N, C-alpha and C positions, 0 to 999 in steps of 0.2 A: 677354482673348480669350475669346469665347464660342463654343460648339459648337452649331449649330442642331439637331443630332440628340439632344441631351441636354435632357430636359424635367424641370422641377421638379414632383414629384408631391405636394408639400405634406406630406411625411411627416417633417419636421424634428422632432427630439425636444426638447421644451421643457424637459425635466427629465433631462439626461444622467446616466448612471450607473445601475446596478441598485440595488435596495433593500438588498442586502447590503454593497455597497461605496460607497454614496453618502457624501459627506463627513460628513453628520450621523450616520452609523452606524459610523464608524471605531472608536470606543471599544467598541461592542458586539462587533464582529468580533474585536478584539484580546482582549477578555475571554473570548470563546468559545474562541479558540485556546489561551489560557493554561490554561483548565480542562481541555481535551482533552489537552494535553501533560502535565499532572500526573497524569492518570488512566491513562496508558498506560505499560506496562512493555515494554521490548524486550529480547530475548535472541537471541544468535547460536548457531547449531548448525551442525555441519559434517557433510556427507553425502557418502558415497562412492558412485560408480557412475552418477551422472547424466551423460547425454551430449547431450541435446537438449531442445527446448522441450516435447516430450511428457512427458519426465521431470519438468521443472519444473512442468508442469500437474498431474501426478499427485501430487507431493509437496505442492504448494500446496493442492490439493483436500482431501487427507487432514488437513493441519494446520488448515485452516479449519473442520473438523468439531469441533475441540476447543472446548469452551465458553469464551467470553471472548476468543478470538482475533479481532482486528480487521483484521490485515494480515499478509501473508507476502511477503517480498521475497527473491528468489534471485539470487545472483551465481554463475552457472554457470561451472564449470571443467570443460569436457567431458572426461570420462575421468579426472578428478582428484578433488579434494575441493572441493565447492561450499559456499559460505557461505549459510546460510538464516537470515534475520533474521525473527523472529516478534514481532509487537506484540500485546499482550493487555491485558485489564483488570486482571490480577493476575499474580503470579509463576507461571510454568508448571512443571508437574511433568515432570521430565526423562524419567521412565519413560513417561508418556503421550505425549510427543513422540516417543520412540523407537518406541513401538508404532505410531504414525501413520506414521512414515517407513518402518518395516518393512512395514506394510500396503500402502504404495505400491510396495514391491518394492526398497527401498534400505536402506542401513545407516548408522546414526549413527556418525560417526568421532570420534576423539579431537580435542580442540581444537587448532587450528594456531597 
């Protein structure tokens, strides 16, 4: 069944798939992921007093200022103790993390 309102514009892709995930590049992509995974260290910290997305943004911004930090993920527990996972190129100095969290206006809590 054909629809007369649909016209072929001649834009068919002769080589489907992008350059990073085309079948011939699968091994390169896997190798890159493996290298990245071995170079990243993740650490969990617990923060008291965060209640909203603005709190998350403030803490994330301060932690991203620490040299080597590549990612910050926050599991918000509004009004409770939130888990903050920080990925970095090397082991983080807890005192430096504490200062960053305090600069954002919050307190580093004991591990849960």
